[in-house]
MARNUKOL-399817 format. One line per field, with one value per atom (N, C-alpha, C, O): atom name; residue in one letter; residue number from 1; x, y, z. Coordinates in nm, 4 decimals, decimal comma, m for minus. Example, Ala and Ser with C-alpha at 12.3 -4.5 7.8 and 13.67 -1.06 7.14 Angstrom:
a	[N CA C O N CA C O]
r	[A A A A S S S S]
k	[1 1 1 1 2 2 2 2]
px	[1,3190 1,2300 1,3200 1,4236 1,2850 1,3670 1,2900 1,3409]
py	[m0,5690 m0,4500 m0,3300 m0,3319 m0,2250 m0,1060 0,0030 0,1138]
pz	[0,7800 0,7800 0,7800 0,8465 0,7080 0,7140 0,7870 0,8039]
This chain:
a	[N CA C O N CA C O N CA C O N CA C O N CA C O N CA C O N CA C O N CA C O N CA C O N CA C O N CA C O N CA C O N CA C O N CA C O N CA C O N CA C O N CA C O N CA C O N CA C O N CA C O N CA C O N CA C O N CA C O N CA C O N CA C O N CA C O N CA C O N CA C O N CA C O N CA C O N CA C O N CA C O N CA C O N CA C O N CA C O N CA C O N CA C O N CA C O N CA C O N CA C O N CA C O N CA C O N CA C O N CA C O N CA C O N CA C O N CA C O N CA C O N CA C O N CA C O N CA C O N CA C O N CA C O N CA C O N CA C O N CA C O N CA C O N CA C O N CA C O N CA C O N CA C O N CA C O N CA C O N CA C O N CA C O N CA C O N CA C O N CA C O N CA C O N CA C O N CA C O N CA C O N CA C O N CA C O N CA C O N CA C O N CA C O N CA C O N CA C O N CA C O N CA C O N CA C O N CA C O N CA C O N CA C O N CA C O N CA C O N CA C O N CA C O N CA C O N CA C O N CA C O N CA C O N CA C O]
r	[M M M M I I I I K K K K P P P P L L L L S S S S V V V V W W W W A A A A A A A A M M M M A A A A L L L L T T T T A A A A S S S S V V V V H H H H A A A A A A A A S S S S M M M M Q Q Q Q T T T T N N N N T T T T V V V V S S S S T T T T S S S S N N N N Q Q Q Q H H H H N N N N T T T T L L L L L L L L M M M M D D D D G G G G N N N N L L L L G G G G K K K K R R R R V V V V C C C C Y Y Y Y Y Y Y Y D D D D D D D D K K K K A A A A Y Y Y Y S S S S E E E E G G G G S S S S V V V V L L L L Q Q Q Q I I I I G G G G A A A A V V V V Y Y Y Y M M M M I I I I C C C C Q Q Q Q R R R R A A A A N N N N D D D D F F F F E E E E T T T T N N N N G G G G P P P P L L L L K K K K W W W W V V V V L L L L L L L L Q Q Q Q Q Q Q Q E E E E Q Q Q Q P P P P K K K K T T T T P P P P]
k	[1 1 1 1 2 2 2 2 3 3 3 3 4 4 4 4 5 5 5 5 6 6 6 6 7 7 7 7 8 8 8 8 9 9 9 9 10 10 10 10 11 11 11 11 12 12 12 12 13 13 13 13 14 14 14 14 15 15 15 15 16 16 16 16 17 17 17 17 18 18 18 18 19 19 19 19 20 20 20 20 21 21 21 21 22 22 22 22 23 23 23 23 24 24 24 24 25 25 25 25 26 26 26 26 27 27 27 27 28 28 28 28 29 29 29 29 30 30 30 30 31 31 31 31 32 32 32 32 33 33 33 33 34 34 34 34 35 35 35 35 36 36 36 36 37 37 37 37 38 38 38 38 39 39 39 39 40 40 40 40 41 41 41 41 42 42 42 42 43 43 43 43 44 44 44 44 45 45 45 45 46 46 46 46 47 47 47 47 48 48 48 48 49 49 49 49 50 50 50 50 51 51 51 51 52 52 52 52 53 53 53 53 54 54 54 54 55 55 55 55 56 56 56 56 57 57 57 57 58 58 58 58 59 59 59 59 60 60 60 60 61 61 61 61 62 62 62 62 63 63 63 63 64 64 64 64 65 65 65 65 66 66 66 66 67 67 67 67 68 68 68 68 69 69 69 69 70 70 70 70 71 71 71 71 72 72 72 72 73 73 73 73 74 74 74 74 75 75 75 75 76 76 76 76 77 77 77 77 78 78 78 78 79 79 79 79 80 80 80 80 81 81 81 81 82 82 82 82 83 83 83 83 84 84 84 84 85 85 85 85 86 86 86 86 87 87 87 87 88 88 88 88 89 89 89 89 90 90 90 90 91 91 91 91 92 92 92 92 93 93 93 93 94 94 94 94]
px	[10,1129 10,2243 10,2270 10,1786 10,2645 10,2158 10,3438 10,4557 10,3281 10,3734 10,3999 10,3151 10,5229 10,5779 10,5119 10,4945 10,4715 10,3848 10,4947 10,5952 10,5117 10,5861 10,5657 10,4779 10,6467 10,6096 10,5188 10,4660 10,5066 10,3883 10,2623 10,1611 10,2361 10,1211 10,0636 9,9552 10,1920 10,1614 10,1402 10,0745 10,1964 10,1325 9,9758 9,8825 9,9567 9,8365 9,7162 9,6268 9,7355 9,6662 9,6218 9,5076 9,7831 9,7587 9,6506 9,5389 9,6954 9,6070 9,4456 9,3675 9,4110 9,2703 9,2132 9,0919 9,2512 9,2216 9,1930 9,0745 9,3014 9,3105 9,1857 9,0937 9,1516 9,0636 8,9351 8,8640 8,9142 8,7869 8,7381 8,6196 8,8533 8,8035 8,8050 8,7761 8,8510 8,8015 8,6638 8,5938 8,5885 8,4570 8,4558 8,5426 8,3548 8,3055 8,1931 8,0752 8,2380 8,1319 8,0674 8,1478 7,9800 7,9092 7,8438 7,7683 7,8875 7,8644 7,8047 7,8596 7,6573 7,5811 7,6054 7,6653 7,5460 7,5524 7,4430 7,3553 7,4183 7,2583 7,2823 7,4008 7,1821 7,1807 7,1463 7,0815 7,1841 7,1562 7,2964 7,4040 7,2571 7,3754 7,4179 7,3397 7,5303 7,5657 7,6212 7,7001 7,5808 7,6166 7,7010 7,6620 7,8267 7,9544 7,9158 7,9078 7,9002 7,8576 7,9927 8,0282 8,0599 8,1832 8,1208 8,0528 8,1637 8,1154 8,2697 8,2750 8,3613 8,4925 8,5258 8,6386 8,4899 8,5719 8,6355 8,6740 8,6728 8,7339 8,8623 8,8984 8,9571 9,1158 9,1458 9,2500 9,0467 9,0341 9,1225 9,1015 9,2012 9,2013 9,1596 9,2185 9,1039 9,0040 8,9806 8,9970 8,9304 8,8930 8,7613 8,7424 8,6446 8,4897 8,4778 8,5450 8,3561 8,2965 8,1804 8,1842 8,0866 7,9153 7,9181 7,8830 7,9603 7,8863 7,9365 7,8833 8,0893 8,1594 8,3104 8,3509 8,3733 8,5040 8,6152 8,6097 8,7188 8,8447 8,9401 8,9579 9,0598 9,1478 9,2924 9,2896 9,3577 9,5123 9,5318 9,5331 9,5530 9,5930 9,4600 9,4714 9,3552 9,2380 9,2101 9,2460 9,1606 9,1461 9,0041 8,9441 8,9423 8,7950 8,8096 8,9006 8,7506 8,7158 8,5542 8,4466 8,5969 8,4586 8,4275 8,4475 8,3877 8,3317 8,4263 8,4259 8,5437 8,6601 8,7880 8,8911 8,7938 8,9051 8,9086 8,8125 8,9999 9,0765 9,1132 9,1270 9,1223 9,1415 9,1855 9,1486 9,2788 9,3570 9,3421 9,3546 9,3026 9,3370 9,4799 9,5675 9,5081 9,6871 9,6825 9,5753 9,8089 9,8110 9,7855 9,8152 9,7269 9,7268 9,8363 9,8584 9,9264 10,0290 10,1529 10,1499 10,2783 10,3885 10,4570 10,5030 10,4620 10,5552 10,4697 10,5457 10,3454 10,2838 10,2691 10,2583 10,2653 10,2664 10,1302 10,0767 10,0802 9,9259 9,8347 9,7445 9,8656 9,7530 9,6478 9,6329 9,5786 9,4909 9,5005 9,5894 9,3599 9,3947 9,2665 9,1675 9,3440 9,2275 9,2510 9,3138 9,1637 9,1574 9,2198 9,1944 9,3241 9,3661 9,3804 9,3544 9,4247 9,4046 9,4794 9,5973 9,4669 9,5800 9,5891 9,5068 9,7289 9,7753 9,8007 9,8763 9,7149 9,7741 9,8953 9,9028 9,9779 10,0703 9,9975 9,8876 10,0683 10,0112 10,1047 10,2258 10,0136 10,1250 10,2492 10,2236 10,3584 10,4379 10,4425 10,4411 10,4505 10,4636 10,5800 10,6572 10,6151 10,7369 10,7924 10,8946]
py	[8,1787 8,2338 8,3487 8,4601 8,3268 8,4323 8,5491 8,5085 8,6618 8,7807 8,8443 8,8423 8,8971 8,9719 9,0970 9,1777 9,1209 9,2517 9,3604 9,3067 9,4785 9,5725 9,5691 9,5010 9,6430 9,6843 9,7967 9,8054 9,8727 9,9989 9,9289 9,9828 9,8276 9,7105 9,6751 9,6995 9,5937 9,4875 9,5708 9,5233 9,6896 9,7557 9,7953 9,7494 9,8834 9,8996 9,8277 9,8662 9,6874 9,5658 9,5421 9,5315 9,5343 9,5254 9,6202 9,5903 9,7163 9,8590 9,8434 9,8582 9,8071 9,8051 9,6752 9,6873 9,5791 9,4369 9,4955 9,5190 9,5365 9,5680 9,6839 9,6376 9,7904 9,8493 9,7796 9,7849 9,7191 9,6463 9,5469 9,5261 9,4850 9,4156 9,4642 9,3946 9,6371 9,7176 9,7304 9,7075 9,7555 9,7735 9,8903 9,9194 9,9541 10,0995 10,0836 10,0701 10,0862 10,0602 10,2293 10,3189 10,2530 10,3397 10,3302 10,2384 10,4451 10,4116 10,5284 10,6378 10,5068 10,6015 10,6397 10,5608 10,7873 10,8183 10,8283 10,8751 10,7936 10,8869 10,9830 11,0129 11,0725 11,2121 11,2236 11,3224 11,1248 11,1136 11,1620 11,1268 11,2864 11,2879 11,2312 11,2297 11,1878 11,1542 11,2254 11,3101 11,2006 11,2926 11,1808 11,0731 11,2522 11,2276 11,2681 11,3894 11,2081 11,2557 11,2181 11,1004 11,2962 11,2969 11,3218 11,4178 11,2007 11,2313 11,2402 11,2134 11,2705 11,3198 11,2084 11,2160 11,0677 10,9194 10,8782 10,7615 10,9658 10,9238 10,9451 11,0567 10,8212 10,8207 10,7600 10,7008 10,7788 10,7251 10,5369 10,4568 10,5218 10,3959 10,3163 10,3443 10,2556 10,1891 10,0665 10,0335 9,9598 9,8404 9,8333 9,8658 9,7913 9,7792 9,6398 9,5416 9,6520 9,5438 9,5973 9,6831 9,5249 9,5628 9,6996 9,7599 9,7878 9,8953 10,0314 10,1414 9,9600 10,0496 10,0318 9,9501 10,1642 10,1979 10,1777 10,2599 10,0826 10,1003 10,1182 10,0770 10,1899 10,2162 10,1212 10,0500 10,1197 10,0520 10,0334 10,1261 9,8546 9,8298 9,8112 9,7676 9,8337 9,7953 9,6428 9,5894 9,5661 9,4499 9,3983 9,4799 9,3158 9,2540 9,1329 9,0622 9,0966 8,9366 8,9141 8,9652 8,8037 8,7773 8,6071 8,5096 8,6162 8,4735 8,4411 8,4951 8,3280 8,2801 8,3435 8,3436 8,3952 8,4486 8,5912 8,6674 8,6128 8,7559 8,8197 8,7504 8,9614 8,9895 9,1393 9,2208 9,1535 9,2804 9,3283 9,2611 9,4979 9,5764 9,5937 9,6230 9,5728 9,5769 9,6384 9,6712 9,6584 9,6941 9,5620 9,4565 9,5708 9,4685 9,4287 9,3083 9,5216 9,4975 9,5522 9,6715 9,4647 9,5284 9,6444 9,7227 9,6522 9,7227 9,8605 9,9569 9,8950 10,0285 10,0765 9,9935 10,2100 10,2904 10,3531 10,3832 10,3676 10,4089 10,3317 10,3836 10,2107 10,1271 10,0791 10,1334 10,0204 9,9561 9,8638 9,7786 9,8821 9,7937 9,6752 9,6836 9,5346 9,4676 9,3888 9,4184 9,2838 9,2419 9,1180 9,0489 9,0847 8,9332 8,8752 8,9392 8,7397 8,6587 8,7094 8,7125 8,7500 8,7511 8,6066 8,5313 8,6163 8,4491 8,5039 8,5949 8,4222 8,4310 8,3160 8,2126 8,3622 8,2760 8,1403 8,1352 8,0694 7,9272 7,9083 7,9067 7,8988 7,8624 7,7192 7,6003 7,7717 7,6580 7,6056 7,6617 7,4392 7,3446 7,3353 7,3389 7,3205 7,2674 7,1343 7,1011]
pz	[4,9962 5,0677 5,1982 5,1782 5,2825 5,3828 5,3870 5,4182 5,3619 5,3301 5,4800 5,5692 5,4919 5,6251 5,6518 5,5606 5,7770 5,8189 5,8334 5,8801 5,8135 5,8688 6,0030 6,0560 6,0639 6,2046 6,2456 6,3564 6,1574 6,1811 6,1240 6,1686 6,0409 6,0216 6,1466 6,1996 6,1887 6,2995 6,4368 6,5294 6,4424 6,5699 6,5329 6,5987 6,4233 6,4019 6,4465 6,5219 6,3696 6,3997 6,5443 6,5889 6,6291 6,7745 6,8260 6,8681 6,8166 6,8682 6,8603 6,9543 6,7137 6,6849 6,7450 6,7625 6,7748 6,8346 6,9417 6,9653 7,0399 7,1766 7,1645 7,2318 7,1177 7,1051 7,1221 7,2225 7,0226 7,0005 7,1147 7,1405 7,1834 7,3095 7,4270 7,5243 7,4403 7,5638 7,6112 7,5125 7,7130 7,7305 7,8129 7,8952 7,7868 7,8714 7,9754 7,9430 8,1047 8,2035 8,2141 8,1882 8,2371 8,2809 8,4427 8,4745 8,5432 8,6576 8,6982 8,6857 8,7630 8,8030 8,9640 9,0371 9,0206 9,1348 9,1784 9,1058 9,2906 9,3506 9,3853 9,4000 9,4133 9,4584 9,5921 9,6266 9,6880 9,8408 9,8732 9,8250 10,0033 10,0612 10,1914 10,2864 10,1992 10,3201 10,3919 10,3500 10,5775 10,6630 10,7728 10,8178 10,7934 10,8624 11,0434 11,0624 11,1291 11,2653 11,3338 11,3270 11,3900 11,4783 11,6147 11,6510 11,6903 11,8576 11,9408 12,0608 11,8827 11,9900 12,0035 12,0521 11,9871 11,9830 11,8892 11,8968 11,7554 11,6256 11,6684 11,7060 11,6662 11,7245 11,8480 11,8760 11,9207 12,0853 12,0670 11,9759 12,1677 12,1674 12,2760 12,3804 12,2814 12,3702 12,3361 12,2187 12,4475 12,4193 12,4621 12,5793 12,3818 12,4286 12,4796 12,4479 12,5848 12,6126 12,7096 12,7978 12,6674 12,7251 12,7129 12,8142 12,5864 12,5231 12,6206 12,6358 12,6910 12,7568 12,6688 12,5860 12,7397 12,6441 12,7503 12,8417 12,7583 12,8483 12,8099 12,6952 12,8804 12,8078 12,8353 12,9357 12,7906 12,7686 12,9148 12,9958 12,9549 13,0795 13,1565 13,2710 13,1179 13,2059 13,2073 13,1023 13,2901 13,3496 13,3701 13,4400 13,3435 13,3373 13,3965 13,3531 13,4743 13,5203 13,4567 13,4877 13,3444 13,2830 13,3092 13,2367 13,4035 13,4683 13,5559 13,6665 13,5139 13,5781 13,5056 13,5729 13,3824 13,3220 13,3264 13,3161 13,3387 13,3398 13,1709 13,0701 13,1800 13,0528 13,0702 13,1548 12,9617 12,9613 12,8451 12,7427 12,8496 12,7335 12,6894 12,7707 12,5402 12,5310 12,4025 12,3516 12,3392 12,1935 12,1322 12,1880 12,0104 11,9091 11,8697 11,8574 11,8421 11,7711 11,8519 11,8821 11,8957 11,9762 11,9525 12,0357 11,7847 11,7364 11,7184 11,7267 11,6981 11,7218 11,8438 11,9340 11,8754 11,9745 11,9973 12,1040 11,8561 11,8540 11,7583 11,6926 11,7577 11,7026 11,7486 11,8581 11,7332 11,7903 11,8987 11,9009 12,0465 12,1453 12,0980 12,0253 12,2035 12,1832 12,3609 12,4625 12,3193 12,4747 12,4460 12,3474 12,5586 12,5620 12,6668 12,7687 12,6791 12,7808 12,8927 12,8576 13,0092 13,0864 13,1875 13,2397 13,1816 13,2110 13,3540 13,3880 13,4331 13,6151 13,6204 13,5541 13,7104 13,7663 13,8494 13,9047 13,8399 13,8869 14,0372 14,0596 14,1020 14,2678 14,2640 14,2454 14,2841 14,2551 14,3832 14,4928 14,3381 14,4747 14,4847 14,3888 14,6121 14,6777 14,6591 14,7192]
């Protein structure tokens, strides 16, 4: 016949089973020192092409295609920029 456990005995049994299943991880760190170099370009909003920085609104012709540097997200005023294909107007035929 199975005897019912008291609430305290059940909690103690659960805690001991949980503690036995936990693992300890050891993390070691190196003695290497990291250096952060800041060149003044941190936080600048630019598009890069051919190792050159272009500001918002810049237009480049790459082959037969025109690209414009625009905001990556319309809802951000200080977010990142990206190159977007510039849609050219097609001549209207009468």
